[in-house]
C-alpha positions as CSV (number, residue, x, y, z in Angstrom):
1,G,63.5,75.9,162.5
2,Y,62.1,79.1,161.0
3,A,58.7,77.2,160.6
4,E,58.4,77.5,164.4
5,L,58.6,81.2,164.5
6,P,55.8,83.8,165.0
7,T,55.4,86.1,162.3
8,A,54.4,89.8,162.6
9,V,50.8,91.3,163.3
10,N,49.1,94.1,163.7
11,I,51.7,96.0,161.0
12,T,51.3,100.0,160.4
13,W,52.8,102.7,159.0
14,S,53.2,106.3,160.8
15,S,54.3,108.9,158.4
16,I,54.3,112.4,159.3
17,N,56.3,114.6,157.1
18,F,57.7,112.1,155.3
19,K,59.4,110.6,158.3
20,T,58.1,107.1,158.5
21,I,58.0,104.4,161.1
22,L,56.8,100.8,160.5
23,Q,55.5,99.4,163.7
24,W,54.1,95.6,164.8
25,Q,54.2,93.1,167.3
26,P,54.8,91.1,169.5
27,K,58.1,91.4,170.9
28,P,60.5,88.8,169.8
29,S,61.6,86.1,172.5
30,G,64.5,83.9,171.0
31,Y,64.1,85.1,167.6
32,F,64.8,88.5,165.7
33,Y,63.3,90.8,162.9
34,T,64.7,91.8,159.5
35,V,62.8,94.3,157.4
36,E,62.4,94.3,153.9
37,I,61.3,97.3,152.0
38,H,59.8,96.6,148.1
39,G,59.2,99.1,146.0
40,Q,56.9,98.5,142.5
41,T,60.6,99.7,140.5
42,S,62.9,99.9,143.0
43,D,65.4,97.3,144.8
44,I,64.9,95.8,148.1
45,K,66.4,97.4,150.6
46,K,67.1,95.8,154.1
47,K,66.4,97.6,157.4
48,C,66.7,97.2,161.2
49,I,68.7,94.1,160.5
50,L,68.2,91.2,163.2
51,T,66.4,93.9,165.9
52,T,64.9,93.0,169.0
53,E,62.5,96.2,168.4
54,T,59.2,96.4,166.9
55,E,59.2,99.4,165.1
56,C,61.9,100.4,162.4
57,D,62.5,104.1,161.2
58,V,62.3,103.3,157.1
59,T,62.2,106.9,155.8
60,D,65.7,106.7,154.2
61,A,64.2,103.6,151.8
62,L,61.4,105.2,150.5
63,Q,63.3,108.1,148.8
64,D,61.4,108.0,145.9
65,V,58.0,109.5,147.6
66,R,55.6,108.7,144.7
67,E,56.2,105.1,144.6
68,T,54.5,102.7,146.3
69,Y,55.9,100.2,148.9
70,I,55.1,97.1,150.8
71,A,57.5,95.8,154.2
72,Q,57.7,92.5,154.8
73,I,59.1,91.6,158.0
74,L,61.1,88.4,158.5
75,S,61.1,86.5,161.4
76,V,64.9,85.3,161.7
77,M,67.3,83.0,163.9
78,S,70.4,84.8,165.3
79,M,72.7,83.1,162.8
80,E,72.0,82.3,159.3
81,M,71.4,78.5,159.1
82,D,73.0,76.8,156.7
83,N,70.3,74.9,154.7
84,F,67.4,76.0,151.9
85,E,64.7,77.1,154.6
86,E,63.2,80.4,153.9
87,P,62.3,82.6,156.8
88,R,58.8,83.0,157.8
89,F,57.6,86.3,157.4
90,A,54.8,89.0,157.5
91,V,53.6,91.7,154.7
92,S,52.3,95.3,155.6
93,E,49.7,97.3,153.9
94,K,50.6,99.3,150.9
95,F,52.1,102.5,151.4
96,T,52.6,105.4,149.5
97,P,54.6,108.4,151.1
98,Y,53.1,110.8,148.3
99,S,49.8,110.4,149.5
100,Q,49.9,109.3,152.8
101,T,52.1,111.2,154.6
102,V,50.5,113.0,157.5
103,V,51.2,117.2,157.1
104,G,52.5,118.4,160.0
105,K,52.2,121.2,162.3
106,P,53.0,124.5,160.4
107,E,55.0,127.1,162.3
108,I,53.3,130.7,162.6
109,K,56.7,132.5,161.6
110,N,55.2,135.6,162.8
111,Y,51.8,137.8,162.5
112,T,50.9,141.6,162.7
113,Q,47.8,143.4,163.0
114,K,47.9,147.0,161.6
115,G,45.0,148.6,161.5
116,S,41.9,146.4,159.5
117,E,44.7,144.2,158.4
118,L,45.9,141.2,159.6
119,T,49.2,139.7,158.0
120,I,50.5,135.7,159.1
121,V,53.5,134.3,157.5
122,I,54.0,130.6,157.7
123,K,57.3,128.6,157.8
124,D,57.1,124.9,155.7
125,P,57.7,122.0,157.8
126,L,60.9,120.3,157.1
127,T,61.0,116.7,156.0
128,P,63.9,114.6,156.6
129,Y,64.7,114.4,153.1
130,V,68.0,116.7,151.6
131,F,69.2,118.3,148.9
132,P,72.6,117.7,147.6
133,N,74.2,120.4,149.3
134,G,72.9,118.9,152.8
135,S,69.6,121.3,153.7
136,F,66.8,119.7,154.6
137,K,64.2,119.9,151.7
138,S,60.5,121.2,153.1
139,I,57.1,119.9,152.5
140,R,56.8,123.0,149.8
141,D,59.7,121.2,148.1
142,I,58.1,118.1,147.8
143,F,54.1,118.7,147.3
144,Q,55.2,122.1,145.4
145,Q,51.7,123.7,144.1
146,D,49.5,120.8,145.7
147,L,50.2,122.4,149.0
148,E,47.7,124.8,150.4
149,Y,47.5,126.2,153.7
150,K,44.0,127.0,155.9
151,L,43.4,129.5,158.1
152,Y,40.9,129.9,160.7
153,Y,40.4,132.9,162.6
154,W,37.6,134.6,164.8
155,K,37.1,137.7,167.4
156,D,38.4,137.2,170.5
157,Q,36.2,135.5,172.9
158,S,34.1,134.7,170.0
159,S,32.9,131.5,168.4
160,G,32.2,132.4,165.0
161,K,35.1,131.5,162.9
162,K,36.2,132.6,159.4
163,D,38.7,130.9,156.9
164,A,41.1,131.7,154.4
165,T,43.3,129.5,152.0
166,T,46.2,130.0,150.3
167,K,49.1,128.5,148.1
168,S,51.6,130.6,149.4
169,H,53.3,131.7,152.3
170,T,51.3,134.8,153.6
171,F,48.2,135.3,154.6
172,Q,46.1,138.9,154.8
173,V,42.6,139.2,155.8
174,S,40.6,142.1,156.6
175,V,39.5,142.4,160.6
176,E,38.1,145.0,162.5
177,S,40.8,147.1,163.6
178,T,39.8,147.6,167.3
179,K,39.2,143.8,167.9
180,N,41.9,141.4,169.1
181,Y,41.9,138.1,167.0
182,C,42.9,134.5,167.5
183,F,43.8,132.0,164.6
184,Y,45.4,128.8,163.7
185,V,46.8,127.2,160.3
186,R,46.3,123.9,158.7
187,G,48.1,122.4,155.6
188,M,46.3,120.8,153.2
189,V,46.9,118.7,149.9
190,P,43.5,119.2,148.0
191,S,44.6,116.5,145.4
192,R,44.4,113.7,147.7
193,R,41.7,111.2,148.0
194,E,42.3,110.6,152.0
195,N,44.1,112.1,154.7
196,R,43.7,115.6,153.0
197,N,43.7,117.6,156.2
198,G,47.2,118.4,158.3
199,Q,47.6,119.0,161.8
200,D,46.6,122.1,163.3
201,S,49.2,124.9,164.4
202,T,49.4,126.2,167.8
203,M,47.0,129.1,168.3
204,S,48.2,132.8,169.1
205,C,46.0,135.8,169.5
206,T,47.3,139.2,168.3
207,S,46.7,142.1,171.4
208,V,45.3,145.2,169.8
209,G,44.4,147.3,172.6
210,R,43.9,144.6,174.9
211,S,43.6,145.8,178.5
212,T,43.3,143.5,181.8
213,L,39.7,143.7,181.6
214,D,39.5,142.3,178.4
215,D,41.2,139.3,179.5
216,Y,38.3,138.3,181.7
217,G,35.2,139.4,179.6
218,A,31.7,140.0,180.9
219,E,31.6,138.6,184.4
220,V,34.2,141.4,185.5
221,F,32.1,144.2,184.2
222,I,28.9,142.5,186.4
223,I,31.5,142.1,189.5
224,I,32.5,145.9,189.2
225,A,29.0,146.9,188.7
226,V,27.5,145.4,191.7
227,I,30.7,146.5,193.9
228,A,30.0,150.1,192.5
229,I,26.2,149.9,193.0
230,A,26.8,148.7,196.9
231,V,29.1,151.7,197.4
232,I,27.0,153.9,196.1
233,T,24.1,152.6,198.3
234,L,26.1,152.9,201.3
235,A,27.2,156.2,200.5
236,I,23.7,157.1,200.7
237,V,22.2,155.2,203.4
238,L,25.0,155.5,205.6
239,P,24.7,159.4,206.2
240,V,21.2,158.9,206.7
241,I,21.7,157.0,209.5
242,L,24.0,159.0,210.8
243,C,22.3,162.2,210.9
244,K,19.1,160.1,212.4
245,R,21.0,158.7,215.3
246,K,22.7,162.4,215.9
247,K,19.3,163.9,215.8
248,A,18.2,161.2,218.4
249,R,21.2,162.1,220.7
250,A,20.2,165.6,220.3
251,A,16.9,165.2,221.7
252,R,17.7,163.0,224.3
253,E,20.4,165.5,225.9
254,K,17.3,168.2,225.7
255,E,15.2,166.2,228.0
256,P,15.0,167.2,231.7
257,L,16.6,165.0,233.9
258,N,14.2,162.5,236.2
259,G,14.1,163.7,240.0
260,V,15.4,167.2,239.5
């Protein structure tokens, strides 16, 4: 009966850009799991019915992203038993998608460095939710003005970082026109109490006036200088040695032969 079945443990919510996965343990043997999503004001939704997996994509059961949900993971037999025994279940922590989903990596759409101005354009990450026309909503469509982006940028091969913040898709920052810059972007929801900072984008670098030597830094200049000094020294010393040898050979040729 149900009373002998283990219940789920270590239940966790994992959510990035509102795609939400529920995970738990242990792997079932001789029984199944069924997930029920309970909202404060919404109807109960069943997901992953009679599954032998220990994770379940519950994204489409969390359409109201501002609502707070709990998950009940039922341990059930393969067939509904014709009796009045209730399945055993475990209850998750509360989860509110709007305040707890992680803001994923922004995409750097394009960037340009013209003169002393660096311009960076960002593309909002998409969510699994769709508009009536079938197009996917972006995190901007959901967070609206609560969403900000933070830019971190620095001179190439330097450790000193600067930052800038915007509520739009574009950064325009002042830089030194002859220097290359590297940067990355992070999405943020400052209105949250926790989980304010999102994931960092991939790092990009500009290439204004970059030469092969720039890629190697100061070490290559030291090596070149050492080689140059060695070449100059050799160019000075070698003629002197050759000249001395030539004079010595000439002096020996002028000496009278012994026994003549």
